[in-house]
C-alpha positions in Angstrom: 35.1 14.5 -69.6 37.6 16.7 -67.8 38.3 16.2 -64.2 39.5 18.5 -61.4 42.7 17.5 -59.8 42.6 17.5 -56.0 45.8 16.8 -54.0 45.7 16.0 -50.4 48.9 15.5 -48.4 49.4 14.9 -44.7 52.1 13.6 -42.3 52.4 12.2 -38.9 55.6 11.8 -36.8 56.9 8.4 -35.5 59.7 9.3 -33.2 62.3 11.0 -35.3 60.7 9.7 -38.6 57.7 10.9 -40.4 55.1 9.1 -42.5 53.7 11.0 -45.4 50.5 10.2 -47.4 49.7 11.9 -50.6 46.4 11.3 -52.4 45.5 12.6 -55.9 42.0 12.5 -57.3 41.3 13.5 -60.9 37.6 12.7 -61.1 35.0 15.4 -61.6 33.6 14.6 -58.2 37.0 15.5 -56.5 35.8 18.5 -54.5 32.8 16.7 -53.1 35.0 13.7 -52.2 37.3 15.8 -49.9 35.8 14.6 -46.6 36.1 10.9 -47.7 39.7 11.5 -48.8 40.6 13.2 -45.5 39.1 10.2 -43.7 41.1 7.7 -45.7 44.3 9.8 -45.2 43.8 9.8 -41.4 43.0 6.1 -41.3 46.2 5.3 -43.3 48.4 7.5 -41.0 46.8 6.1 -37.9 47.2 2.5 -39.1 50.9 2.9 -40.1 51.9 4.8 -37.0 50.1 2.3 -34.8 52.2 -0.6 -36.1 54.9 -2.1 -33.8 58.4 -0.9 -34.6 
């Protein structure tokens, strides 16, 4: 079974630094999973940038 590769990258600034998250999905369901992958990416960025320095 051949999958479709879907890459999703996003970043968020923390002062002068930036956090980058890159997700790659290679399952056949990748395109339909985009909303869930975007939610995960946002949650990771929000959690990391919300940590105390």
